[in-house]
N, C-alpha and C positions, 0 to 999 in steps of 0.2 A: 797247479792246475790253472790254466788261463781260460776263463770263461766271462762272458758279459754278465754283470750282476743282474739279479732279478728286478732290482729297483732302479736300474740304469735309465737315464732320460732318454737313451736311444730307443728304449722299448715304448716309452710314453713321451715323446717330444712335446715340449710346451707349445701352446699356442702364442702367436698366430704361426701357421705353417701350411704349406701347400701340399698337394698330393705328390708332386714331383720330388719335393724335398723328403717326404715320408719314404718314398721308394728307394731314393738314394741312401737315406740313413738305414733302411732295412738291409740294403746291399752291403754297407760297410759293417754293420754288427754281425751279419751272417758270415761275411769273409773272415772276421776276427775269430768268431766261434769255430768256424771250419778249420782255421789254422791251429787253434788250440786243441781241437779234437785230433787232428792229424799228428801233431806232435806227440800227444800221449800215445796214440796207436803206433807210431814209429818206434818210440822207445821200447814198448812192449814187443814189437816184432824184432828189434835189434837183440833184445835180451833173449828172445827165443832162438834166434840164429846162433847166438853165443852158446846157449845151453845144448842145442842138438849138434853142434859143431860139424862133424864129417857127414852128417845125414842131411845137410842143407840141400834143398832142391832150388831149381831156378825160379819157381814160383813163390818161394819164400823171400828171395831177394826182390822179386817184382812187387810183393806186397809192401815191402819197406820203401821201395823206390816210388810206388804209388803215393804213399803219404808224404814222402819228402818233397816231391814235385807238386803235390797238392798245396803244401805250405808256400812254395814259390808262386803258384798261380793265385792263391788267396792274397798274398802281399801285393802282387801286381794289381789285382782287381781293387783292393782297398785304396791303394795309392792313386788309382785313376778316379775312384769315386770321391775321395776327398778333394782331389785337384778340381773336380768338376761340380762339387756341391754348391749351388747358387746360394748367395747370401751369407757364406761363412767367412768371417774376418780373415784376412791374410796375416796370421800370427806367426811368431817365430817358430812355434812348434811344428807348423806345416812344413816349413823349410828344412828343419832338422829331420823330420820324418822322411821326407822325399830323398834327402841325402843318404839316409841310413838304408834306403830301399834300393840303392843304385845297382847292387849286385843282383838282387832278385828280379829287377826289371830286365836287366841284360840276359840273365839266364832264361827267363820266361820267353823273351823274343827268340832266343836260339832254339828253345824247345818247340816253339810253334813253327819254326822254319827248318826242320831237320834236313830236308832235301837240299836246300841251299847251303846249310851250314856243314854238311857232310865232308866236303873237301878240307874245310878248316879243321874238323875233328880228326880226319886222317893225318893232316900235317902235325897236329899236336900229340898224335899217338894216343887219342882218347877213346872214349866209348859213347854209344848213342845216349845213354842215360847216366853217364858218369859213375861215380863210385861214392860209397857212404863209409865214413870213418867215425869211430866212437871209442870211448874209454869204458872198459869193462867195469861193472860194479858187482859187488857181492854184499849182501845185507845193506844195500843202499850206500855203500862206500866204494870209492874207486880202488882198483887192486893194483894199478901201475901197468896193466896190460892194455894194449890197443888193438882194435880190430878193424878190418876193412872188408867190404862186400862190394864186389865189382859188378855193375849192372850192364853187362855186355861182353864182347869178345875182346881178348888181348890182342893187340897189334904188336908187331915186331918193334921193340923199344919202348913199350908202354911202362910207365913208372909212376908211383905214387908216393907221396910223403904223408903218411897217415898217423904217425905217432907223435905225441907231444903237442905243444909244450906243456910242462907240468906247472909252471907259474901261473898265476891268476890272470885271467883275460877279462877285460871290462865287459859286463853284462852277459857273461857266459857262465853257465853252471858246470859242475864237475863232470857231466856226461860227455861233453864236448862233441855233440853230434854235428857233423860236417858233411855238406855235399860238395864233392870235388868234381868239377866240370868245366871244361873250356878255360883252363887257367884261373878259375875262381875257386876259392876255398870259403864256402859260406856256412857260418855257424847258424844252424836252424833254430836253436833254442833262443839265440840272441835276436833272430828275425822276428819270431813270435813276441818275444818280450818287448821289442821296439813297437810292434803293432799295437800292443795293449797300452803301452805308454801313450801313444797317440790317441788311442781311445779314451784314456783318462782326461787328456786335454779337451777333446771334442766334447765329452760329457760336461765338463766345466763350462765350455762355451754355450752348450744348450741350456744348462741349468741357470746361467746368468742372463739368458735372453739375448745372447749376442749373435744368434742366427737370424739374419734379416729375412723378413717374408719376401719371397720371389714367387709370383704366380698367384692364382686364386686361393683364397684361405679356405680350409675345410671348415665345415660348420660345427664339428664336434670331434671329441677324441674318438679315435678308431681302435677296435679290438685287433689283436695280432696273435700269430703263433697258436692256432687251435687246430684240433682235429675233429672231423665229422664221421659219424658212424650211421650208416643207413641200412635198413632191412626191407626187402621186397617180399611180400606174402601173396600167395595165389590161393584164393578160396574156391574150392570145387565142390559142386553138389552132385550127389550120386542119385540118378533116377532109378526107381523100382523097375524091375523087368517088365517089358510090355508097354510102358508108358511112352517110351521114345518111338514106337511104331505108329 
């Protein structure tokens, strides 16, 4: 499970820090958590699709596509926020992280401009939302069976390579969840893993005081991530008969 730690310096960034830096750090940690949550939900939905087999409805595939593309969107957002976080050293991990996000950035741009990208999708014999491929698991172990869920209409000549490889792939677990779209084959679990590796390096920079103050310093540590509950009560007095006349 990929989640931001409760004691992460992203939650309580050390002083000195400005409000703008706090807002961008909040955006980074929420992007990472959203991607981790989406990955877990995606796997649950893919396993559900596998279990019900021929009873799959379009909305079941839409639910899986929603989480897959949410990961792409979160990766794009986190990359943009890290690129533009003022005062952050230009360390090697930032260059590696951006390089690893190249496919996600390209897919997100295509996703946001579907009207303009439609001719290219037709040329590639693709679908509006691509397809999802994964390795079937039983009792948390791969079975050797591979599945594909196509999020859209088949065009004449559409084809997908969704099976294999069986050999180990760097930074990819045995579930092999992939988004196939526009010539890209993106391993979603690797994408989220790389996001959290970048989070680890960012946490180290924050803990070591390497984030340089840019802007006006906040005067104290600020609270975050809380819920407010309110109740409105109306008190009414009942007048005895005849007194209102």
